[in-house]
C-alpha positions, 0 to 999 in steps of 0.5 A: 663692437667687432674688434681684432680679437674676434676676428681673430676667434672667427679664423681659430675656431674656422681652422681648427674644427673645435672652440676647444681647439680654437681656445687653446691656440688663442691661450683662452679660456672656452667658456671665454672664448664661446662668451667673447662671441656671443656677447658679439653675437648680442652687439651685431643682431645677428648668428656668427654660427649656427649650433648642429649638435658640438658642430658648429657651421659659419652662418653667411654673416660668419663667412663674411666675418671670416672673409674679413678675417682672412684679409685684416688679420694678415696685415696686422701681423704685417704692421706689428712685425714691420713695427718690432722691426722698427723698435729692433732699428732694423726698420726706418730712416739713419738720418746723418748730418755732414760738416765737410765735403772730404767725409762725405765719400768718406761716408759713402765707401761704408754705405754700401756694407752698412745698408747689406747689413740693414737693407730695410734702413734708408739712408738720408744724408745731408750737408751742412747747408740743409740742417742745423749741424750741432743744434739739429743732432739735439733736437733730433732732427739727424741722428748722427754728424759727421764732421772734422771738429772733435765736439766733448759735450754731456750726452753726445759720443764722438769717434775720431 
């Protein structure tokens, strides 16, 4: 039935004013674009465009779908960008486990520069009694462990 591609086509045809220009913008052939929209009209049982020679004019159903596209597509685009930010580590939560109280003061001194560099990343700092130490690190409950004890284990990177 109706999917994101259809909404993109409706929006782009309206923006570009022609099937050919919209197809080029969407990296589709005009034939594929036309076929997709004809199939949607058949499935929905209503016309989306009135064809007046070479010109297309949206029907009331098409105008409704254009309004939906203008509301929904920016949300898809924002969601995709946010997910790319998560994938690049630019958004999310850095979970830090602290095994020593004096380390907390040291961490807070450098945290502000980290948060300035990565403004969309939150920092969740947990004291030892709130997590399971090295087990929490291996169990992916925390992303980083600040400890006074040197840890030399396979799969860990230790920075003194």
